[in-house]
C-alpha positions in Angstrom: -33.2 -57.1 -48.6 -36.8 -58.1 -47.7 -39.2 -55.7 -46.1 -39.2 -57.9 -42.9 -35.5 -57.3 -42.4 -35.7 -53.7 -43.4 -38.3 -53.2 -40.7 -36.2 -55.0 -38.1 -33.1 -53.0 -38.9 -35.2 -49.8 -38.7 -36.7 -50.7 -35.3 -33.5 -51.8 -33.6 -31.9 -48.4 -34.2 -34.6 -46.8 -32.0 -33.6 -46.8 -28.3 -36.5 -48.2 -26.3 -35.0 -49.4 -23.1 -37.4 -49.6 -20.2 -36.4 -48.5 -16.6 -37.3 -50.6 -13.6 -36.8 -47.6 -11.3 -39.3 -45.3 -13.1 -42.8 -44.8 -11.8 -44.3 -43.6 -15.0 -46.2 -45.7 -17.6 -44.5 -46.4 -19.8 -41.4 -46.3 -17.7 -39.5 -44.4 -20.4 -41.1 -42.0 -22.9 -38.6 -43.0 -25.6 -40.5 -46.3 -26.0 -43.2 -44.2 -27.6 -40.8 -43.2 -30.4 -41.1 -46.7 -31.8 -44.7 -47.2 -30.9 -45.7 -44.0 -32.8 -43.7 -45.2 -35.8 -45.6 -48.5 -35.7 -48.9 -46.7 -35.6 -48.0 -44.6 -38.6 -46.8 -47.7 -40.6 -49.9 -49.6 -39.8 -52.1 -46.7 -40.8 -50.2 -46.4 -44.1 -51.2 -50.0 -44.7 -54.9 -48.9 -44.5 -55.5 -50.1 -41.0 -56.8 -48.1 -38.1 -54.1 -48.4 -35.4 -53.8 -46.3 -32.3 -51.6 -45.8 -29.3 -53.2 -45.3 -25.9 -52.1 -43.1 -23.0 -49.9 -45.9 -21.6 -48.0 -46.5 -24.8 -49.8 -49.7 -25.9 -50.3 -50.0 -29.7 -53.5 -51.7 -30.9 -54.8 -52.6 -34.3 -57.5 -55.0 -35.6 -57.5 -56.6 -39.0 -61.1 -57.3 -39.8 -62.2 -60.8 -40.9 -62.5 -61.3 -44.7 -63.7 -64.8 -44.7 -67.5 -64.6 -44.2 -67.2 -67.6 -41.9 -67.4 -67.9 -38.1 -63.7 -68.1 -37.2 -62.2 -67.8 -33.8 -60.6 -64.3 -33.4 -56.9 -64.7 -32.8 -54.2 -62.3 -31.5 -50.5 -61.6 -31.7 -48.5 -59.7 -29.1 -44.9 -58.4 -28.9 -43.1 -55.8 -26.8 -41.3 -52.7 -28.0 -39.0 -52.2 -25.0 -35.5 -53.6 -24.7 -33.7 -54.8 -21.6 -31.9 -52.4 -19.3 -29.2 -55.1 -18.7 -26.9 -53.8 -21.5 -26.6 -50.5 -23.4 -29.4 -50.0 -25.9 -28.7 -46.7 -27.6 -26.9 -46.3 -30.9 -27.4 -49.9 -32.0 -25.2 -50.6 -35.0 -26.4 -53.9 -36.6 -24.3 -55.8 -39.1 -25.3 -58.6 -41.5 -23.1 -61.7 -41.9 -24.0 -63.7 -45.0 -24.0 -67.5 -44.9 -22.5 -68.0 -41.5 -19.8 -70.7 -41.6 -19.4 -71.5 -37.9 -16.2 -69.5 -37.4 -15.6 -66.9 -34.7 -17.4 -63.6 -35.1 -15.4 -60.6 -34.1 -17.8 -57.9 -32.9 -15.1 -55.4 -31.9 -11.6 -55.4 -30.5 -12.8 -56.7 -27.1 -15.7 -59.1 -27.9 -15.6 -62.1 -30.1 -18.5 -64.7 -30.4 -17.6 -68.3 -30.8 -19.0 -71.7 -30.0 -17.5 -71.6 -26.5 -19.2 -68.4 -25.3 -22.3 -68.6 -27.6 -23.5 -72.2 -28.1 -26.5 -70.9 -30.0 -24.2 -70.3 -33.0 -24.3 -74.0 -33.7 -28.0 -73.7 -34.6 -27.6 -71.1 -37.3 -24.7 -72.4 -39.5 -25.5 -71.5 -43.1 -27.9 -68.7 -42.1 -27.6 -65.0 -42.7 -27.1 -63.4 -39.3 -27.6 -59.9 -37.8 -25.2 -59.1 -35.0 -24.1 -56.1 -33.0 -20.9 -54.1 -32.9 -20.3 -55.4 -29.3 -21.2 -52.0 -27.8 -24.9 -52.6 -27.3 -27.5 -55.3 -27.2 -29.2 -55.8 -30.6 -32.8 -55.5 -29.5 -34.1 -58.6 -31.2 -35.8 -59.2 -27.9 -38.4 -58.3 -28.9 -38.1 -56.2 -32.1 -37.8 -59.4 -34.0 -41.3 -60.2 -32.8 -42.5 -56.7 -33.5 -41.1 -56.8 -37.1 -42.6 -60.3 -37.8 -46.1 -59.1 -36.6 -45.8 -55.9 -38.6 -44.9 -57.9 -41.7 -47.8 -60.2 -41.0 -50.1 -57.2 -41.0 -48.5 -56.0 -44.2 -48.9 -59.4 -45.9 -52.5 -59.8 -45.0 -53.5 -56.3 -46.1 -51.8 -56.8 -49.5 -53.0 -60.4 -50.1 -56.7 -60.4 -49.7 -56.9 -64.0 -51.0 -55.5 -65.1 -47.6 -58.7 -65.7 -45.7 -58.8 -65.1 -42.0 -61.1 -64.2 -39.1 -60.6 -61.1 -36.9 -57.0 -60.6 -36.0 -56.0 -58.5 -33.0 -52.5 -57.1 -32.6 -50.9 -55.4 -29.6 -47.4 -54.0 -29.0 -46.7 -53.5 -25.3 -44.2 -51.4 -23.4 -42.2 -52.4 -20.3 -42.3 -56.2 -20.7 -38.6 -56.4 -19.7 -39.3 -54.9 -16.3 -42.4 -57.1 -15.7 -45.1 -54.5 -16.3 -46.0 -55.3 -19.9 -49.5 -56.5 -19.1 -50.3 -53.9 -16.4 -52.5 -51.7 -18.6 -53.4 -54.2 -21.3 -56.9 -53.4 -22.7 -58.6 -56.8 -22.4 -62.0 -55.3 -23.3 -60.7 -54.0 -26.7 -58.5 -57.0 -27.5 -61.4 -59.4 -28.2 -59.4 -62.4 -29.3 -60.2 -65.9 -28.1 -56.5 -66.6 -27.6 -53.2 -65.1 -28.7 -49.5 -65.8 -29.1 -46.6 -63.7 -28.0 -43.7 -63.7 -30.4 -41.0 -63.3 -27.9 -39.1 -66.6 -28.0 -35.8 -67.7 -29.3 -35.3 -70.6 -31.8 -37.9 -70.8 -34.6 -40.2 -73.7 -34.0 -40.4 -73.2 -30.3 -43.7 -73.3 -28.5 -43.5 -72.3 -24.9 -46.4 -72.8 -22.6 -44.7 -73.4 -19.3 -42.9 -70.6 -17.4 -41.7 -69.8 -13.9 -43.9 -68.7 -11.1 -42.3 -65.4 -10.3 -42.0 -63.0 -7.3 -39.7 -60.2 -6.2 -38.3 -59.6 -2.8 -37.1 -56.2 -1.6 -35.3 -56.3 1.7 -34.3 -53.2 3.7 -31.7 -53.6 6.5 -31.6 -51.1 9.4 -28.3 -50.9 11.2 -27.1 -49.1 14.3 -24.3 -46.8 13.5 -21.7 -45.7 16.0 -18.1 -44.6 15.7 -16.0 -47.7 15.0 -13.6 -46.7 17.7 -16.3 -47.3 20.3 -18.4 -49.8 18.4 -17.8 -52.9 20.6 -21.1 -54.7 21.3 -23.0 -51.6 20.1 -22.6 -51.3 16.3 -24.9 -53.3 14.0 -23.7 -52.9 10.5 -26.6 -52.9 8.0 -24.3 -54.2 5.2 -23.3 -57.1 7.4 -27.0 -57.9 8.1 -27.4 -58.1 4.3 -24.5 -60.5 4.0 -25.9 -62.6 6.9 -29.3 -62.8 5.2 -27.9 -63.8 1.9 -25.7 -66.5 3.5 -28.8 -68.1 5.0 -30.4 -68.7 1.7 -30.0 -72.2 0.1 -26.7 -72.1 -1.8 -27.8 -74.3 -4.6 -30.8 -72.0 -5.4 -28.2 -69.6 -6.9 -29.2 -69.4 -10.6 -25.6 -70.2 -11.6 -26.3 -73.8 -10.3 -29.7 -74.4 -11.8 -31.3 -75.4 -15.2 -34.4 -76.8 -16.8 -37.3 -76.9 -14.2 -35.1 -76.0 -11.3 -36.0 -72.7 -9.5 -33.7 -70.1 -8.1 -33.3 -67.0 -5.9 -31.3 -64.4 -7.8 -29.7 -61.4 -6.0 -30.1 -58.7 -8.7 -29.1 -55.6 -6.8 -27.4 -54.7 -3.5 -26.5 -51.3 -2.0 -25.4 -50.5 1.6 -23.8 -48.6 4.3 -23.6 -49.0 8.1 -27.0 -47.5 8.7 -28.9 -48.8 5.7 -28.7 -51.6 3.2 -31.0 -52.9 0.5 -31.2 -56.0 -1.6 -33.4 -57.0 -4.5 -34.1 -60.6 -5.4 -36.1 -62.3 -8.0 -37.6 -65.6 -7.0 -38.5 -68.3 -9.6 -39.8 -71.8 -9.7 -42.0 -73.8 -12.2 -43.5 -75.7 -9.3 -46.0 -73.7 -7.3 -45.5 -75.5 -4.0 -41.7 -75.1 -4.2 -42.2 -71.5 -5.2 -44.2 -70.8 -2.1 -41.6 -72.6 0.0 -38.9 -70.3 -1.4 -40.9 -67.2 -0.4 -41.5 -68.7 3.0 -37.7 -69.1 3.5 -37.3 -65.4 2.9 -39.9 -64.7 5.6 -38.4 -67.2 8.0 -34.9 -65.6 7.7 -36.4 -62.2 8.2 -38.1 -63.3 11.4 -35.0 -65.1 12.7 -32.8 -62.1 12.3 -35.3 -59.7 13.9 -35.6 -62.0 16.8 -31.8 -62.4 17.0 -31.1 -58.7 17.1 -34.2 -57.7 19.1 -35.6 -55.1 16.8 -37.0 -54.7 13.2 -33.6 -54.9 11.6 -34.9 -56.6 8.5 -37.9 -55.3 6.5 -39.2 -57.6 3.7 -41.6 -56.9 0.9 -42.6 -59.9 -1.2 -44.6 -59.4 -4.4 -45.8 -62.0 -6.8 -45.2 -61.0 -10.5 -46.7 -63.8 -12.6 -47.5 -67.5 -12.5 -46.9 -70.6 -14.6 -49.3 -70.3 -17.6 -49.3 -74.1 -17.9 -51.8 -74.3 -15.0 -54.3 -72.6 -17.4 -53.1 -73.9 -20.8 -53.1 -77.5 -19.8 -56.9 -77.4 -20.3 -56.6 -75.5 -23.6 -54.1 -77.6 -25.5 -55.8 -77.0 -28.8 -54.0 -73.6 -28.9 -50.7 -75.4 -28.6 -51.7 -78.0 -31.1 -52.6 -75.3 -33.6 -49.1 -73.8 -33.5 -47.5 -77.3 -33.4 -49.4 -78.3 -36.6 -48.3 -75.0 -38.3 -44.7 -75.7 -37.5 -44.9 -79.3 -38.7 -46.6 -78.2 -42.0 -43.5 -76.0 -42.7 -41.1 -78.9 -42.3 -39.9 -78.2 -38.8 -40.0 -80.2 -35.6 -41.8 -78.4 -32.8 -39.6 -77.5 -29.8 -41.4 -77.6 -26.5 -39.2 -76.2 -23.7 -40.1 -74.6 -20.4 -39.3 -70.9 -20.2 -36.7 -70.1 -17.6 -38.3 -66.7 -17.3 -41.6 -65.2 -18.3 -43.4 -63.3 -20.9 -46.4 -60.9 -21.2 -48.3 -64.1 -22.1 -48.1 -65.5 -18.6 -49.9 -62.5 -17.2 -52.3 -62.4 -20.1 -53.2 -66.0 -19.7 -54.1 -65.6 -16.0 -56.2 -62.6 -16.9 -58.3 -64.7 -19.3 -56.4 -64.4 -22.6 -54.6 -67.7 -23.2 -51.3 -66.8 -24.7 -48.3 -69.2 -25.3 -45.0 -68.0 -26.8 -43.4 -68.6 -30.2 -39.8 -68.4 -31.3 -38.6 -65.6 -33.5 -35.1 -66.8 -34.5 -33.2 -64.6 -32.1 -30.6 -65.6 -29.5 -28.4 -64.4 -26.6 -31.0 -62.0 -25.3 -30.1 -59.1 -23.0 -26.5 -58.9 -23.9 -23.9 -57.5 -26.4 -23.7 -60.9 -28.2 -27.4 -60.9 -29.0 -28.1 -61.9 -32.7 -30.9 -62.9 -35.0 -31.1 -65.3 -37.9 -32.6 -63.8 -41.0 -33.6 -67.2 -42.2 -35.4 -68.1 -39.0 -37.2 -64.7 -38.8 -38.7 -65.4 -42.2 -39.7 -68.9 -41.1 -41.3 -67.5 -38.0 -43.4 -65.2 -40.3 -44.4 -68.3 -42.3 -45.5 -70.0 -39.1 -47.8 -67.3 -38.0 -49.4 -67.1 -41.4 -49.9 -70.9 -41.3 -51.5 -70.6 -37.9 -54.0 -68.1 -39.3 -54.7 -70.5 -42.2 -55.2 -73.5 -40.0 -57.4 -71.5 -37.6 -59.9 -71.1 -40.5 -60.6 -74.8 -40.5 
């Protein structure tokens, strides 16, 4: 087994789920268990890595070329999604996958019907779960690849490069991965997140993103005497949801189409609460979606004659293409690296976002690269060992091409 895969298997066994309801930074202290391990491993390579008070890991690999080369960065996140169980991960390797069904446990079987991505990895060696947890390849595949990159560069001084900056962030899965990023220390001209799926992907378009938190205030009274007096907060929530455009349900959207996704709902007669995420690649349509939320809120408050609906809208990140369209040399560098390794670059819009979107708007251009992992955030998540190795080759080739 290669050191890259040994690293990956070591990292996925550490529970690092983030918590959207936490107010601490990082949102869960257990993320630091992996972050501290990464610091120790980097220092054992002879590098000077450190973890800051917020759980971010930083390390710089000094230039060894003697030439004036643009400093470049690589970023991945240590946390895993709260959407599926993340503790006690038990990975399993399947050699030379032949396209047949993969039984994870007595209840879950992966096949081409429920996991179309399997068609992309026939002949590869795969790492799968036991069906009880997610795998954590999002984004520990990226973490392992960058760690192996650091190991390769420190052991092979003949590979010439400029300054290379590395950061491992916490809390990306809950939208906070760039909140405390140290831009002053991370002095790269540009960077890449390794947080994508199929190897060969270059992602430089993503959703504009916002969140909506809506509180509903009802008027409770005994149901036996409720006629014309009770206003049920849960019914208010239903009414609000039914006024949103039906075909902006994410279950009906694809490609560049935006959506309004109801991610959480709680309620009683007196109080109810709903959480939405709002997404669109197009900034104008994105703003119209947010305006719809405000208009519904105003309509219902006017209808009922009091502040029955309280809305908090918050922008999360924006489409990095608005910045990167004027810096396409960064995309072309990755594209040429992928072509040099015999692959065809895959340019697809992200139906989501990465730390790179926030970093880009804060002045650090940062598109996203594939890691060879699939089915993120669920129990059928898996990684291709072959593609992970190819992803490592791609970042090494990017570094070599950046010298020219």
